[in-house]
C-alpha positions in Angstrom: 0.0 0.0 0.0 1.3 3.5 -0.9 1.6 5.5 2.3 3.1 8.8 1.2 4.8 10.6 -1.7 7.2 13.4 -1.1 9.1 15.9 -3.3 12.3 17.3 -1.7 15.3 19.4 -2.8 18.9 18.2 -2.3 21.3 21.1 -1.7 24.2 19.8 0.5 24.3 23.3 2.1 21.2 22.4 4.2 23.2 19.6 5.9 24.1 21.3 9.3 27.6 19.9 9.2 28.1 21.3 5.7 26.1 24.6 5.7 27.1 26.0 9.1 26.1 29.7 9.2 24.5 29.5 5.7 21.8 27.2 7.1 19.9 30.2 8.3 19.5 31.4 4.8 17.6 28.2 3.9 15.7 27.9 7.2 12.3 27.4 5.4 13.7 24.5 3.4 15.3 22.9 6.4 12.1 23.3 8.4 9.9 22.0 5.5 12.2 19.0 4.9 12.1 18.1 8.6 8.4 18.3 8.6 8.1 16.1 5.5 10.4 13.5 7.0 8.4 13.5 10.2 5.4 12.6 8.1 7.3 9.8 6.4 8.2 8.5 9.8 4.6 8.6 10.9 3.5 6.7 7.8 5.9 3.8 8.8 6.8 2.5 5.3 8.5 -0.8 5.1 10.0 0.1 1.7 11.4 3.4 0.5 11.9 4.4 -3.1 14.3 7.3 -3.8 14.3 8.9 -7.2 17.3 11.1 -7.9 18.7 13.1 -10.8 22.3 12.6 -9.8 23.0 8.9 -9.9 24.1 7.1 -13.1 22.1 8.8 -15.8 21.0 6.8 -18.8 19.5 8.1 -22.0 17.0 5.2 -22.5 16.5 3.6 -19.1 16.0 4.0 -15.4 19.3 3.2 -13.6 19.5 1.2 -10.3 22.9 0.4 -8.7 23.5 -3.4 -9.0 24.5 -3.6 -5.3 22.6 -4.6 -2.1 23.9 -1.6 -0.1 24.9 2.0 -1.0 27.3 4.0 1.1 27.8 7.8 1.2 29.2 10.8 3.0 29.6 14.5 2.5 33.3 14.5 2.2 33.1 16.4 -1.1 31.4 19.2 0.8 33.8 19.3 3.8 32.0 16.9 6.1 33.4 13.4 5.7 32.3 12.4 9.2 28.7 12.5 8.1 28.1 9.0 6.7 25.0 7.3 5.3 24.0 3.9 4.2 21.0 2.6 2.2 20.0 -1.0 1.7 18.4 -2.1 -1.5 15.7 -4.8 -1.7 17.0 -7.3 -4.3 13.7 -9.1 -4.6 11.9 -5.8 -5.3 14.6 -4.9 -7.8 14.0 -8.2 -9.6 10.2 -7.6 -9.6 10.6 -4.2 -11.1 12.9 -5.6 -13.8 10.3 -8.1 -14.7 7.6 -5.5 -14.6 9.3 -3.1 -17.0 10.7 -5.8 -19.4 9.5 -4.8 -22.9 8.4 -1.3 -21.8 9.9 1.9 -23.3 11.3 2.8 -19.9 13.1 -0.2 -18.5 14.9 -0.7 -15.2 18.7 -1.1 -15.9 21.0 -2.4 -13.2 24.3 -0.6 -13.3 27.5 -2.2 -12.0 30.3 -0.4 -10.4 28.1 2.3 -8.7 28.1 2.0 -4.9 28.1 5.6 -3.6 25.0 7.6 -2.6 24.8 10.7 -4.7 23.8 14.1 -3.2 20.3 13.8 -4.7 19.7 10.8 -2.5 22.0 11.5 0.4 20.5 14.9 1.4 16.9 13.8 1.9 18.2 10.5 3.3 20.1 12.4 6.0 16.8 14.0 7.2 14.8 10.8 6.8 17.2 8.8 8.9 17.3 11.5 11.5 13.6 10.9 11.9 14.1 7.2 12.2 13.1 6.1 8.6 15.5 3.2 7.9 13.5 1.2 5.4 15.3 -0.5 2.6 14.1 0.0 -1.0 15.5 1.1 -4.3 17.8 4.0 -5.5 16.5 5.0 -8.9 18.0 7.6 -11.3 15.6 8.9 -13.9 16.5 8.5 -17.6 16.4 11.1 -20.4 13.2 9.6 -21.8 10.0 11.3 -22.9 7.9 12.4 -19.9 5.1 10.0 -20.8 7.5 7.0 -20.7 8.7 8.1 -17.3 5.1 8.4 -16.1 4.4 4.9 -17.4 7.6 3.7 -15.5 6.0 5.1 -12.4 2.9 3.0 -13.0 5.1 -0.1 -13.4 6.9 0.8 -10.2 3.6 0.9 -8.3 2.6 -2.5 -9.8 5.9 -4.0 -8.6 5.5 -2.5 -5.2 1.9 -3.6 -4.8 2.8 -7.1 -5.8 5.6 -7.0 -3.3 3.0 -6.6 -0.6 4.7 -4.2 1.8 3.7 -0.6 2.8 5.9 1.8 0.8 6.8 5.5 0.4 8.2 7.4 -2.6 10.7 10.3 -2.3 11.3 12.2 -5.5 14.4 14.3 -5.2 15.0 17.4 -7.3 15.7 21.1 -7.3 13.6 23.5 -9.4 15.0 26.4 -11.4 18.7 27.1 -11.1 18.3 30.5 -12.7 16.2 32.5 -10.2 18.4 35.5 -9.8 21.7 37.1 -11.1 24.7 35.0 -9.8 22.6 31.8 -9.7 24.6 28.6 -10.6 23.3 28.5 -14.2 23.0 32.2 -14.8 19.8 34.3 -14.6 16.6 33.8 -16.6 13.3 35.5 -15.6 11.4 32.4 -16.8 13.0 30.4 -14.0 10.6 31.9 -11.4 7.8 31.5 -13.9 8.6 27.7 -14.2 8.8 27.3 -10.4 5.5 29.0 -9.7 3.7 27.2 -12.5 4.9 23.8 -11.4 3.9 24.4 -7.8 0.4 25.5 -8.8 -0.1 22.6 -11.2 1.1 20.2 -8.5 -1.2 21.8 -5.9 -4.2 21.4 -8.2 -3.3 17.9 -9.3 -3.2 18.9 -13.0 -0.9 16.1 -14.0 -1.6 16.2 -17.7 -0.5 19.8 -17.9 2.7 18.9 -16.0 3.4 16.2 -18.7 2.9 18.8 -21.4 4.9 21.8 -20.0 6.4 24.1 -22.7 9.8 22.6 -23.5 11.3 26.1 -23.9 10.1 27.0 -20.4 11.6 23.9 -18.9 14.9 24.5 -20.8 15.0 28.1 -19.6 14.5 27.0 -15.9 17.5 24.7 -15.9 15.8 22.4 -13.4 16.7 18.9 -12.2 13.5 17.8 -10.5 10.7 17.5 -13.1 11.6 14.0 -14.2 11.8 12.6 -10.7 8.4 14.2 -10.0 6.8 12.7 -13.1 7.9 9.2 -12.1 6.3 9.8 -8.7 3.1 11.0 -10.3 3.0 7.8 -12.4 3.0 5.9 -9.1 -0.1 7.9 -8.1 -1.9 7.3 -11.4 -5.6 6.7 -10.7 -5.2 7.3 -6.9 -7.0 10.4 -5.5 -4.4 12.4 -3.5 -4.0 15.8 -1.9 -1.0 18.0 -2.4 0.5 20.3 0.3 3.3 22.7 -0.6 5.1 22.6 2.7 7.7 25.2 1.8 9.3 27.0 -1.2 12.2 29.4 -1.4 15.1 30.2 -3.6 17.8 31.7 -1.3 20.8 30.9 -3.5 19.2 31.4 -6.9 17.9 27.8 -6.9 14.2 26.8 -6.2 13.8 24.5 -3.3 10.3 23.0 -3.1 9.1 20.6 -0.4 5.8 19.0 -0.9 3.7 16.1 0.3 1.4 14.2 -2.1 -0.8 12.1 0.2 -3.1 9.4 -1.1 -6.7 10.3 -0.1 -8.6 8.0 2.2 -12.2 9.2 1.9 -14.5 7.9 4.5 -17.2 7.0 2.0 -14.7 5.3 -0.2 -13.3 3.3 2.7 -16.8 2.1 3.7 -17.5 1.2 0.1 -14.3 -0.7 -0.1 -15.0 -2.6 3.1 -18.3 -3.6 1.6 -16.5 -4.8 -1.4 -14.2 -7.0 0.7 -17.2 -8.5 2.5 -18.9 -9.0 -0.8 -15.8 -10.9 -2.0 -16.0 -13.2 0.9 -19.7 -13.9 0.4 -19.2 -14.2 -3.4 -16.5 -16.8 -2.9 -18.3 -19.0 -0.4 -21.7 -18.8 -2.1 -20.5 -19.3 -5.7 -20.7 -23.1 -5.7 -24.1 -23.0 -4.1 -25.7 -20.8 -6.8 -24.2 -23.0 -9.5 -22.0 -20.3 -10.9 -18.2 -19.7 -10.7 -16.2 -21.6 -8.1 -14.9 -19.8 -5.0 -11.4 -19.2 -6.4 -12.7 -17.9 -9.7 -15.3 -15.6 -8.0 -12.5 -14.2 -5.9 -10.3 -13.6 -8.9 -13.1 -11.8 -10.7 -13.8 -9.7 -7.6 -10.1 -8.8 -7.4 -10.2 -7.5 -11.0 -13.4 -5.5 -10.3 -11.9 -4.0 -7.2 -8.7 -3.0 -9.1 -10.8 -1.3 -11.8 -12.9 0.6 -9.3 -10.3 1.6 -6.7 -7.0 1.4 -8.4 -5.5 -0.9 -5.8 -5.6 -4.6 -4.9 -8.5 -6.1 -3.1 -7.7 -6.7 0.6 -7.8 -10.4 1.5 -11.3 -11.1 2.9 -11.4 -12.0 6.6 -13.7 -15.0 6.3 -12.3 -17.6 3.9 -13.7 -20.9 2.8 -11.4 -23.8 3.6 -10.1 -24.2 0.1 -8.7 -20.7 0.1 -7.2 -20.5 3.6 -4.1 -22.7 3.0 -1.0 -21.8 1.1 -0.4 -22.8 -2.5 1.0 -21.5 -5.8 -1.6 -20.5 -8.4 -2.1 -19.3 -12.0 -4.9 -17.1 -13.0 -5.9 -17.3 -16.7 -8.2 -14.8 -18.5 -9.9 -15.6 -21.8 -12.1 -13.4 -23.9 -13.9 -14.6 -27.0 -12.0 -17.9 -26.9 -8.6 -16.1 -26.9 -6.1 -15.7 -24.1 -6.4 -12.2 -22.5 -3.8 -12.6 -19.7 -2.1 -15.3 -17.6 0.1 -14.8 -14.6 1.0 -17.2 -11.8 3.5 -18.4 -9.2 5.5 -21.6 -9.0 5.7 -21.5 -5.2 3.4 -19.6 -2.8 4.6 -16.1 -1.9 1.5 -15.0 0.1 0.2 -16.2 3.4 -3.0 -17.7 1.9 -4.2 -19.0 -1.4 -6.8 -16.3 -1.4 -4.1 -13.6 -1.3 -2.2 -15.5 -4.0 -5.2 -15.5 -6.3 -5.9 -11.8 -5.7 -2.3 -10.8 -6.6 -2.1 -13.0 -9.7 -5.6 -12.0 -10.9 -4.5 -8.3 -10.8 -1.2 -9.1 -12.5 -3.0 -11.2 -15.2 -5.5 -8.4 -15.9 -3.2 -5.4 -15.7 0.5 -6.4 -15.8 0.8 -9.2 -18.4 3.3 -7.6 -20.8 1.7 -9.3 -23.8 -1.6 -7.5 -23.4 -3.0 -4.0 -22.7 -4.4 -3.4 -19.2 -7.9 -4.7 -18.7 -10.7 -2.2 -19.4 -13.8 -2.0 -17.3 -16.1 -3.0 -20.1 -14.2 -6.2 -20.7 -14.7 -7.6 -17.2 -18.1 -9.3 -17.9 -16.8 -10.8 -21.1 -14.0 -12.7 -19.4 -13.9 -16.4 -18.8 -11.6 -17.0 -15.8 -9.8 -20.1 -14.6 -7.6 -20.6 -11.6 -5.0 -23.4 -11.5 -3.8 -24.3 -8.0 -0.4 -26.1 -8.1 0.8 -28.9 -6.0 4.4 -28.6 -4.7 7.1 -29.1 -7.3 8.5 -32.7 -7.5 12.1 -33.1 -8.8 12.3 -35.9 -11.4 15.3 -37.4 -13.3 13.6 -38.9 -16.2 11.2 -37.3 -18.8 9.4 -40.6 -18.8 7.9 -39.6 -15.5 6.0 -36.8 -17.3 2.5 -36.9 -18.8 1.4 -33.6 -20.5 -2.2 -34.3 -19.7 -1.6 -35.0 -16.0 1.5 -33.1 -15.1 2.8 -29.6 -15.6 6.5 -29.2 -16.0 9.2 -26.8 -14.9 12.6 -26.8 -16.6 15.5 -25.0 -15.0 19.1 -24.2 -15.9 20.8 -21.8 -13.6 18.6 -18.7 -13.1 16.5 -19.5 -16.2 13.3 -21.4 -15.9 10.3 -22.2 -17.9 6.9 -23.5 -16.8 4.1 -25.1 -18.7 0.7 -26.1 -17.2 -0.7 -29.5 -17.9 -3.6 -30.4 -20.2 -3.1 -27.6 -22.7 -4.7 -27.7 -26.1 -2.2 -28.8 -28.8 0.4 -30.1 -26.3 0.0 -33.9 -26.6 3.5 -35.3 -26.1 6.2 -34.9 -23.5 8.6 -33.8 -26.3 6.3 -30.9 -27.3 5.8 -30.0 -23.6 9.6 -29.8 -22.9 10.2 -28.0 -26.2 7.8 -25.2 -25.3 9.0 -25.0 -21.7 12.7 -24.7 -22.9 11.6 -22.1 -25.4 9.9 -20.0 -22.7 13.1 -20.1 -20.6 15.5 -19.4 -23.4 17.2 -22.8 -22.9 18.7 -24.4 -25.9 17.4 -27.9 -27.0 20.6 -29.8 -26.0 21.4 -27.9 -22.8 21.2 -29.9 -19.5 18.2 -29.0 -17.3 16.7 -29.9 -14.0 13.1 -31.2 -14.4 10.2 -30.8 -12.0 6.7 -31.9 -12.3 3.5 -30.8 -10.6 -0.3 -31.4 -10.7 -3.0 -28.7 -10.8 -6.5 -28.4 -9.5 -8.3 -26.3 -12.1 -11.3 -24.2 -11.1 -13.8 -22.5 -13.4 
């Protein structure tokens, strides 16, 4: 669940050990950043995403350091004794890689980058002072079209929601560097125009206008925060939120904006959602009785409906029928007009109950399958949904132990693996089953593999 989104500047001069007497000239920024970080601490995120302009910058991708922990200090600014550390969630990194595969803006792990840049280090200093020590990801925006960055933000949210932990987004960036004569990039009167316009559009939630700002105005401003902000707004896509401009000033000719973008929790919406959760429980347990869809399929359909209505996953119902309360891996398949419309699953359980597994995989099948466009509201009633619940994987040494009608197969070579469900139309032989599974994994025909088989219980 998204807890809070923040936008923060990153001038090292606002670090007390660096700025010294100059700190007073930026007191509004220091006060605003402290307030924002207190709100982050109150939100208690378990994962923290920092988006910075000053890490390894790529033209056609979003960079993430390929390390589990980043270190940093302010030695370049005369304070080497001030040290910082930030742990990266490798499982989340992998999820985001998978989520953006094939997208215009892809996550690109970068080797050899281990130091926290100032864009991340300055807000981290204040966050950690307030006790926010959550691991997460350090992302550097790429020089991509704004719309692609926005779509990356949507993919980032999908990866985080599937990860299942409360999270926060901190977009780091300064606004215009040309606010007055003697500013770092010279003076341009349009710098102040850019800052005021961005703040007003952000305050009013006018995202489309932010995505279509006049390129000449952006160029004149010489800013470094717009792209970070656009990724953060992509995370908020479809979520009602309120913006508070906590502080803004430009004491050194650079615009420092501190803002909170807080997802809105309207009482009526919360009550409606609680009703939807209760309905999901009743729908699942009563489905078999009314001769309609099975409980797993009814839950998958309710998960898709909830995602379309609220823009976030359906909470796991409190009352579960026995067949949904245990743990198991599952695949959710969507068909429309006899054609596949989405299929996502897990080969081992990653959620505490089968119900939670089905909810997550239904949402992924409907909205995150890279082969298909996200599901539209009008398509929901046209879907035929099936849920395959997998038995635990069983290692086998001989393909003779397979039967494509009875057993699914997993082939594995190193980090590559390919899975094929059983009893698929057109897959009638073990040879064909293994050929397709190898092809899905990118494993050559003669390459040695580990073989696993499993059975499924299929629900309609």
